[in-house]
Every structure is written in C-alpha cells, then in structure tokens.
N, C-alpha and C positions, 0 to 999 in steps of 0.2 A: 565527717564522712567525705572522702575524696571524691572529687567529680571523675567523670569519664573521659577526661583528657583535657588539656589546655588548648586555647584557641591558638597557641603559636605553632601547634603541629596540626591544624586543621588543613585537609586538602594536600598534604604532603604526598602522600601514597598516590592518589589520583594523578595529580599533575606530574610526578615523575614516570608514570606509568607510559611506554610508548604508544602511540597513536598508530593503529592498523587500519587499513582501507577497507570499507565493508564489501562483502561478497555481491557480485551482481546478482539481481534477481532473475529467476527463469521464469516465474509465473506472473500473471498479472495480478495487481491488488483485488482483493476481494470485491470491493465495491464496483470496480470497473467490468470485472468478470460477470457479476450478477447483472449488472445491466445489460451487458452485450448477451448473455443467455436469455435473459427477458425478452429481448427485442428479436431474437431468434424464434423464440415460442410463440410470440405474437405474430409473426410473419407467417409460421406454418398453421397458426389457428385460423389466419384469414385465407389461406391457400396461395399464399404469394411465395415466389421463389426465394430461396435462401442461399446467397453465395456462399463458396466454400471458404473464402477468406472475409471475414467482416471487418471492414476498416472501421477504426474508433470514430471517425466524423460522420458515419452513416446512421449512429446511434443517437435517437433524438434525445436532446437533454430537456430537462424540465424548464418551464417559463418561469422566471422570478416574480 
C-alpha cells in the first residue's frame, strides 16, 4: 500500500503560501464584553450610575 505522501513534500504548500495580515477586530473579545456587561448589570441592580463609556480599567478583576 502506498503512503499518503512522502516526508520530503511535507509543508511545501503551506510554506509557499503568501502571508496576509489579519483584519482588525471591530468588536471586543467575548470574554471582555461579557465582563463589561456583567459590571453594567451589577451597577444598575445596585442603583449606581452607569457611565456611557465604560473604561476597561474600571471593571474589577477577580483576585487570584
């Protein structure tokens, strides 16, 4: 039975493919977005004011 390709051909196509830069992200990473939305929900539940723009540093992080 023949094999599925020799080791001399391994990685030739991938290495010869041109590298293109990734598109910039428009939205936040889901983990950060969920943490921010949780923070806003908690502030509203406590009756505290919620700023229109929530800076990322204002969202408390978990203590290790």
